[in-house]
C-alpha positions in Angstrom: -86.9 -190.8 32.4 -86.2 -187.2 32.8 -82.3 -188.6 35.1 -81.6 -190.8 31.7 -82.6 -187.9 29.7 -80.0 -185.4 31.3 -77.2 -188.0 31.8 -77.5 -188.5 28.0 -77.2 -184.9 27.5 -74.0 -184.4 29.9 -72.6 -186.6 27.8 -73.2 -185.1 24.6 -71.5 -182.1 25.9 -68.6 -183.8 27.4 -68.5 -185.7 23.4 -68.0 -182.4 22.1 -65.8 -180.8 24.6 -63.4 -183.4 24.7 -61.8 -182.4 20.9 -61.5 -179.2 22.3 -59.9 -180.1 25.4 -58.0 -182.0 23.3 -56.2 -179.4 21.7 -55.9 -176.5 25.3 -52.2 -177.4 25.5 -49.7 -175.5 23.4 -46.2 -175.7 24.4 -43.4 -176.8 22.6 -42.0 -180.0 22.8 -38.8 -179.6 20.8 -36.5 -177.0 22.5 -35.1 -174.4 20.0 -31.9 -175.6 18.3 -28.7 -173.4 19.8 -26.6 -172.1 17.5 -23.1 -173.6 18.1 -19.9 -171.7 18.5 -17.0 -170.8 16.0 -14.7 -173.7 17.6 -17.5 -176.5 17.8 -18.1 -175.5 14.2 -14.2 -176.3 13.4 -14.4 -179.5 16.1 -18.0 -180.6 13.2 -15.9 -179.8 10.5 -12.5 -182.2 11.9 -14.6 -184.5 12.4 -16.5 -184.3 9.4 -13.1 -184.4 7.4 -11.5 -187.2 9.3 -14.6 -189.4 8.7 -14.5 -188.9 5.0 -10.7 -189.9 5.5 -12.1 -192.4 6.7 -14.2 -194.0 4.2 -11.7 -193.6 1.8 -9.1 -195.9 3.0 -11.7 -199.0 3.6 -11.0 -200.8 0.5 -13.9 -201.7 -1.7 -15.3 -205.1 -0.9 -14.8 -208.2 -3.7 -17.4 -209.7 -4.8 -17.8 -213.5 -3.4 -20.4 -216.0 -4.3 -20.6 -219.3 -2.4 -23.2 -221.0 -4.5 -21.1 -220.3 -8.1 -19.2 -223.2 -8.3 -22.5 -225.6 -7.6 -25.0 -223.3 -9.6 -25.3 -224.2 -13.4 -24.6 -221.9 -16.6 -27.8 -219.7 -16.9 -30.2 -221.3 -19.3 -29.7 -219.3 -22.9 -32.7 -217.6 -25.3 -33.9 -220.0 -27.6 -33.1 -218.9 -31.1 -36.1 -217.3 -32.6 -38.0 -218.5 -34.9 -38.6 -217.1 -38.3 -41.5 -215.3 -38.5 -44.6 -217.5 -41.2 -46.9 -215.5 -42.9 -50.7 -216.1 -42.2 -53.8 -215.9 -44.4 -55.5 -217.3 -47.0 -54.0 -217.3 -49.6 -51.6 -220.2 -50.5 -49.2 -220.6 -53.3 
């Protein structure tokens, strides 16, 4: 019984120590961003400008509806019925 009690106590200490151990390694997984040189900034600006100009050259897509000839015309809403007065006064 004494061995079982000490085993349970050791397991309890291990369970309490596990979360603290998980927080122990403190290292940066993302390296610091390095600043760009003037040449790199100019090259990136030129790439961005060329990209934007190429987007302007793309023609607008035409709307195509392959099932347009098969589909029936959309149902038109029924004419609204005039509202009638309801109540106990009958004339």
